[in-house]
ROSE-485707 format. One line per field, with one value per residue: residue in one letter; y, x, z of N, C-alpha, C, O in turn; residue number from 1. Coordinates in nm, 2 decimals. Layout:
REM residues N
aa: c(a  ...)
nc2: c(Y  ...)
nc1: c(X  ...)
nc3: c(Z  ...)
cac2: c(Y  ...)
cac1: c(X  ...)
cac3: c(Z  ...)
cc2: c(Y  ...)
cc1: c(X  ...)
cc3: c(Z  ...)
oc2: c(Y  ...)
oc1: c(X  ...)
oc3: c(Z  ...)
i: c(NUM  ...)
This chain:
REM residues 50
aa: c(m  l  f  f  a  l  l  l  a  g  v  l  v  g  a  a  g  h  l  s  f  s  g  f  l  l  a  a  g  l  i  g  g  w  l  i  a  f  g  a  r  e  g  v  a  r  l  r  r  h)
nc2: c(10.80  11.06  11.11  10.92  11.00  11.25  11.16  11.00  11.21  11.36  11.19  11.18  11.44  11.47  11.28  11.40  11.61  11.52  11.44  11.53  11.83  11.78  11.51  11.53  11.67  11.48  11.28  11.42  11.47  11.21  11.13  11.32  11.26  11.00  11.06  11.21  11.03  10.84  11.01  11.07  10.80  10.74  10.93  10.86  10.61  10.70  10.83  10.62  10.48  10.62)
nc1: c(7.10  7.19  7.38  7.58  7.65  7.77  7.97  8.12  8.18  8.35  8.56  8.66  8.73  8.93  9.12  9.18  9.32  9.57  9.68  9.89  9.86  9.83  9.78  9.52  9.39  9.39  9.23  8.99  8.94  8.89  8.68  8.48  8.46  8.36  8.10  8.00  7.99  7.81  7.58  7.52  7.48  7.25  7.07  7.05  6.91  6.68  6.57  6.53  6.33  6.10)
nc3: c(19.35  19.24  19.44  19.37  19.11  19.17  19.32  19.14  18.96  19.13  19.16  18.90  18.85  19.03  18.95  18.69  18.78  18.84  18.60  18.32  18.12  17.84  17.86  17.97  17.78  17.58  17.69  17.73  17.47  17.36  17.51  17.43  17.16  17.18  17.29  17.08  16.87  16.99  17.02  16.75  16.66  16.81  16.71  16.43  16.47  16.58  16.37  16.19  16.32  16.29)
cac2: c(10.82  11.18  11.08  10.83  11.09  11.34  11.09  10.98  11.34  11.40  11.10  11.22  11.57  11.44  11.21  11.50  11.70  11.44  11.43  11.64  11.90  11.70  11.39  11.58  11.70  11.37  11.21  11.49  11.45  11.07  11.12  11.40  11.18  10.90  11.12  11.26  10.91  10.79  11.10  11.04  10.67  10.75  11.02  10.77  10.51  10.76  10.87  10.50  10.43  10.71)
cac1: c(7.16  7.26  7.50  7.68  7.70  7.85  8.09  8.19  8.24  8.46  8.68  8.72  8.80  9.06  9.21  9.22  9.42  9.70  9.73  9.95  9.76  9.82  9.70  9.39  9.32  9.36  9.12  8.87  8.90  8.84  8.54  8.40  8.45  8.27  7.97  7.95  7.95  7.69  7.47  7.49  7.41  7.10  7.00  7.01  6.82  6.56  6.51  6.48  6.21  5.99)
cac3: c(19.21  19.24  19.52  19.30  19.00  19.22  19.38  19.01  18.92  19.20  19.14  18.77  18.87  19.11  18.85  18.60  18.85  18.83  18.47  18.25  18.05  17.72  17.88  18.00  17.65  17.50  17.76  17.71  17.32  17.35  17.57  17.34  17.04  17.21  17.31  16.95  16.80  17.05  16.99  16.61  16.64  16.86  16.61  16.32  16.51  16.60  16.23  16.14  16.38  16.26)
cc2: c(10.94  11.17  11.02  10.91  11.19  11.28  11.06  11.10  11.38  11.32  11.15  11.34  11.55  11.37  11.31  11.59  11.65  11.42  11.55  11.72  11.83  11.57  11.42  11.60  11.58  11.29  11.28  11.48  11.31  11.07  11.20  11.33  11.08  10.95  11.17  11.13  10.84  10.87  11.06  10.90  10.67  10.83  10.93  10.67  10.58  10.79  10.74  10.45  10.51  10.71)
cc1: c(7.24  7.39  7.62  7.73  7.79  7.98  8.18  8.26  8.36  8.59  8.74  8.79  8.93  9.16  9.26  9.33  9.56  9.76  9.80  9.84  9.74  9.75  9.56  9.31  9.30  9.24  9.00  8.83  8.84  8.70  8.43  8.37  8.35  8.12  7.91  7.90  7.82  7.57  7.42  7.43  7.27  7.02  6.96  6.90  6.68  6.49  6.46  6.35  6.07  5.96)
cc3: c(19.19  19.32  19.44  19.18  19.05  19.27  19.25  18.96  19.00  19.19  19.00  18.78  18.94  19.02  18.74  18.65  18.85  18.70  18.42  18.16  17.91  17.74  17.91  17.88  17.57  17.56  17.72  17.56  17.30  17.40  17.48  17.22  17.06  17.23  17.17  16.87  16.86  17.02  16.84  16.59  16.69  16.77  16.48  16.36  16.53  16.47  16.17  16.19  16.34  16.11)
oc2: c(10.94  11.22  11.07  10.90  11.22  11.35  11.08  11.10  11.42  11.36  11.16  11.36  11.62  11.40  11.31  11.64  11.72  11.38  11.65  11.66  11.83  11.53  11.35  11.56  11.58  11.23  11.22  11.47  11.30  11.01  11.16  11.32  11.05  10.88  11.17  11.13  10.80  10.82  11.03  10.89  10.62  10.80  10.94  10.65  10.52  10.77  10.74  10.38  10.46  10.77)
oc1: c(7.35  7.50  7.73  7.84  7.88  8.08  8.30  8.37  8.46  8.70  8.86  8.90  9.03  9.28  9.38  9.42  9.66  9.88  9.79  9.73  9.62  9.67  9.47  9.20  9.20  9.16  8.90  8.71  8.74  8.62  8.32  8.25  8.26  8.03  7.79  7.79  7.73  7.46  7.31  7.33  7.17  6.90  6.85  6.81  6.58  6.37  6.35  6.27  5.96  5.87)
oc3: c(19.14  19.28  19.44  19.14  18.98  19.25  19.25  18.91  18.94  19.20  18.99  18.72  18.91  19.03  18.71  18.58  18.86  18.68  18.48  18.13  17.87  17.66  17.87  17.86  17.49  17.48  17.69  17.52  17.23  17.33  17.46  17.18  16.98  17.18  17.16  16.82  16.79  17.00  16.81  16.52  16.63  16.76  16.44  16.28  16.49  16.45  16.10  16.12  16.36  16.06)
i: c(1  2  3  4  5  6  7  8  9  10  11  12  13  14  15  16  17  18  19  20  21  22  23  24  25  26  27  28  29  30  31  32  33  34  35  36  37  38  39  40  41  42  43  44  45  46  47  48  49  50)
């Protein structure tokens, strides 16, 4: 599992090296927004279960 996580991280870092800076910031913003939405959804679900 760790090997595949490191392999995926290497692929993503390599792909980021070929993007323009604005494209990199856009992708980082989209991923960050998705992570925030996922965390908020999980937090709400946890509060509803208790």
